[in-house]
One Martini backbone bead per residue (centre of mass of N, CA, C, O) as a GRO file, in nm:
protein
   88
    1MET     BB    1   0.055   0.063  -0.020
    2LYS     BB    2   0.286   0.267  -0.001
    3SER     BB    3   0.379   0.269  -0.299
    4ARG     BB    4   0.115   0.384  -0.412
    5ALA     BB    5   0.126   0.650  -0.254
    6ARG     BB    6   0.398   0.748  -0.370
    7LEU     BB    7   0.308   0.767  -0.667
    8CYS     BB    8   0.084   0.985  -0.614
    9ASN     BB    9   0.312   1.196  -0.488
   10CYS     BB   10   0.419   1.277  -0.741
   11SER     BB   11   0.531   1.489  -0.940
   12GLY     BB   12   0.460   1.613  -1.247
   13SER     BB   13   0.756   1.627  -1.357
   14ALA     BB   14   0.837   1.334  -1.294
   15LEU     BB   15   0.616   1.199  -1.464
   16LEU     BB   16   0.690   1.334  -1.733
   17THR     BB   17   0.978   1.226  -1.750
   18LEU     BB   18   0.901   0.929  -1.755
   19CYS     BB   19   0.728   0.943  -2.015
   20VAL     BB   20   0.954   1.040  -2.204
   21ILE     BB   21   1.145   0.799  -2.165
   22VAL     BB   22   0.948   0.581  -2.263
   23ALA     BB   23   0.888   0.703  -2.544
   24ALA     BB   24   1.182   0.706  -2.648
   25GLY     BB   25   1.227   0.401  -2.626
   26ALA     BB   26   0.999   0.319  -2.820
   27ALA     BB   27   1.099   0.486  -3.069
   28ALA     BB   28   1.379   0.343  -3.104
   29GLY     BB   29   1.233   0.064  -3.200
   30CYS     BB   30   1.144   0.205  -3.449
   31THR     BB   31   1.167   0.209  -3.802
   32GLY     BB   32   0.982   0.306  -4.001
   33LYS     BB   33   0.952   0.466  -4.294
   34PRO     BB   34   1.033   0.497  -4.595
   35PHE     BB   35   1.243   0.756  -4.764
   36LEU     BB   36   1.310   1.029  -4.955
   37SER     BB   37   1.624   1.204  -4.956
   38ASN     BB   38   1.710   1.170  -5.270
   39GLY     BB   39   1.656   1.298  -5.615
   40ASP     BB   40   1.615   1.208  -5.965
   41ALA     BB   41   1.603   1.090  -6.288
   42ASN     BB   42   1.872   0.893  -6.206
   43SER     BB   43   1.797   0.890  -5.885
   44ALA     BB   44   1.786   0.721  -5.549
   45GLU     BB   45   1.745   0.802  -5.199
   46VAL     BB   46   1.671   0.569  -4.931
   47GLY     BB   47   1.539   0.573  -4.628
   48TYR     BB   48   1.580   0.332  -4.352
   49GLY     BB   49   1.482   0.075  -4.137
   50GLY     BB   50   1.692  -0.157  -4.038
   51ASN     BB   51   1.826  -0.452  -4.237
   52ASP     BB   52   1.632  -0.400  -4.507
   53PRO     BB   53   1.653  -0.258  -4.826
   54ALA     BB   54   1.385  -0.372  -4.963
   55VAL     BB   55   1.185  -0.155  -4.834
   56ALA     BB   56   1.276   0.080  -5.054
   57ILE     BB   57   1.151   0.010  -5.340
   58ALA     BB   58   0.877   0.157  -5.341
   59VAL     BB   59   0.994   0.444  -5.334
   60ALA     BB   60   1.168   0.416  -5.590
   61LYS     BB   61   0.939   0.352  -5.786
   62GLU     BB   62   0.781   0.614  -5.746
   63HIS     BB   63   1.003   0.808  -5.828
   64CYS     BB   64   1.083   0.692  -6.114
   65ALA     BB   65   0.791   0.711  -6.240
   66ARG     BB   66   0.794   1.023  -6.285
   67PHE     BB   67   1.022   0.946  -6.532
   68GLU     BB   68   0.967   0.674  -6.670
   69ARG     BB   69   1.105   0.470  -6.458
   70VAL     BB   70   1.334   0.231  -6.311
   71PRO     BB   71   1.471   0.063  -6.055
   72ARG     BB   72   1.821   0.008  -5.949
   73PHE     BB   73   2.010  -0.155  -5.745
   74LEU     BB   74   2.321  -0.079  -5.588
   75ASN     BB   75   2.320   0.013  -5.265
   76ALA     BB   76   2.406   0.001  -4.903
   77GLN     BB   77   2.422   0.258  -4.634
   78GLU     BB   78   2.331   0.345  -4.339
   79ASN     BB   79   2.010   0.341  -4.415
   80VAL     BB   80   2.083   0.365  -4.736
   81ALA     BB   81   1.941   0.343  -5.053
   82TYR     BB   82   2.065   0.287  -5.386
   83PHE     BB   83   1.942   0.418  -5.702
   84ALA     BB   84   1.871   0.365  -6.036
   85CYS     BB   85   1.721   0.540  -6.304
   86GLU     BB   86   1.568   0.358  -6.565
   87ASN     BB   87   1.490   0.242  -6.849
   88PRO     BB   88   1.267  -0.017  -6.938
   0.00000   0.00000   0.00000
């Protein structure tokens, strides 16, 4: 019973700090959606989370399609996948 009473007596700022720490920890585990970080008619750089650059292909396809082209995977480094946009 005492521990429950102590939790209720926490200040608002201490409780807010605890919530921020828990939320930040949960967000760090999220991979997020792939996104176009840079690109033009000839290339696409797609940022992604996790260990699989294959998740970036959909973003690259959408980007290259704007120029009536298709993506070809080149390589991946540090959560960025690099694609060439080529004629079909």
